[in-house]
C-alpha positions as CSV (number, residue, x, y, z in Angstrom):
1,M,9.1,-56.1,18.9
2,V,9.2,-52.6,20.3
3,K,7.8,-49.4,18.9
4,A,10.6,-46.9,18.3
5,T,9.9,-43.3,17.4
6,F,12.9,-41.4,16.1
7,E,12.4,-37.6,16.5
8,I,14.5,-35.4,14.2
9,S,15.2,-31.7,14.4
10,W,17.1,-30.2,11.4
11,K,20.0,-27.7,11.6
12,R,18.7,-26.1,8.4
13,P,14.9,-26.8,8.0
14,D,14.9,-25.6,4.5
15,D,17.7,-27.9,3.3
16,E,15.8,-30.4,1.2
17,E,18.9,-32.5,0.3
18,A,19.8,-32.9,4.0
19,R,16.3,-34.0,4.8
20,E,16.3,-36.5,2.0
21,R,19.6,-38.0,3.0
22,T,18.5,-38.4,6.6
23,L,15.0,-39.7,5.9
24,A,16.6,-42.3,3.6
25,L,18.2,-43.8,6.7
26,F,14.6,-44.4,8.0
27,S,13.1,-45.9,4.8
28,D,11.5,-48.7,6.8
29,C,9.7,-46.2,9.0
30,K,6.4,-44.4,8.9
31,I,7.5,-40.8,8.6
32,R,5.4,-37.8,9.6
33,E,6.0,-34.1,10.1
34,G,6.0,-32.7,13.6
35,K,3.1,-30.6,14.6
36,R,3.5,-26.9,15.6
37,H,3.5,-27.7,19.3
38,E,6.1,-30.6,19.1
39,P,9.8,-29.9,19.6
40,F,10.9,-31.8,16.5
41,H,10.5,-31.4,12.7
42,H,9.9,-35.1,11.7
43,A,9.1,-38.3,13.5
44,C,9.9,-41.8,12.1
45,E,8.1,-44.8,13.6
46,T,9.0,-48.4,13.3
47,R,8.4,-51.8,14.9
48,R,11.5,-53.3,13.3
49,H,13.6,-53.6,16.5
50,K,13.4,-56.5,18.9
51,T,14.8,-54.6,21.8
52,S,15.2,-51.0,23.0
53,K,19.0,-51.5,22.7
54,E,18.7,-52.1,19.0
55,A,16.7,-48.9,18.6
56,V,19.3,-47.0,20.6
57,D,22.1,-48.5,18.5
58,R,20.3,-47.3,15.4
59,L,20.0,-43.9,16.8
60,R,23.7,-43.8,17.5
61,D,24.5,-44.9,14.0
62,A,22.1,-42.4,12.4
63,T,23.3,-39.5,14.5
64,E,26.9,-40.2,13.4
65,A,25.9,-40.4,9.8
66,T,23.9,-37.2,9.9
67,K,25.9,-35.0,12.3
68,D,26.2,-32.2,9.7
69,D,22.4,-32.1,8.9
70,V,20.6,-32.8,12.1
71,A,20.5,-30.5,15.1
72,A,19.1,-33.2,17.4
73,M,17.8,-36.7,17.2
74,H,16.1,-38.7,19.9
75,V,14.4,-42.0,20.2
76,R,11.3,-43.0,22.3
77,V,10.8,-46.7,22.8
78,G,7.5,-48.3,23.8
79,Y,6.0,-51.7,23.9
């Protein structure tokens, strides 16, 4: 299993509904708010994926589903 961290930046940081919709896609993840010095608003960590390709595929699907709510979303994969 790989450790995937999805980093999310919101288009409208005060839009609570958009945040809930997006974070619901990561219900299996440990979710934390970004710190002041980090370039993202929330990070979602999981070890659910067997390969980095699976994590990238999930990123692609989540980005498509949240394109109106999210300004940017990235994934970092480690072992």
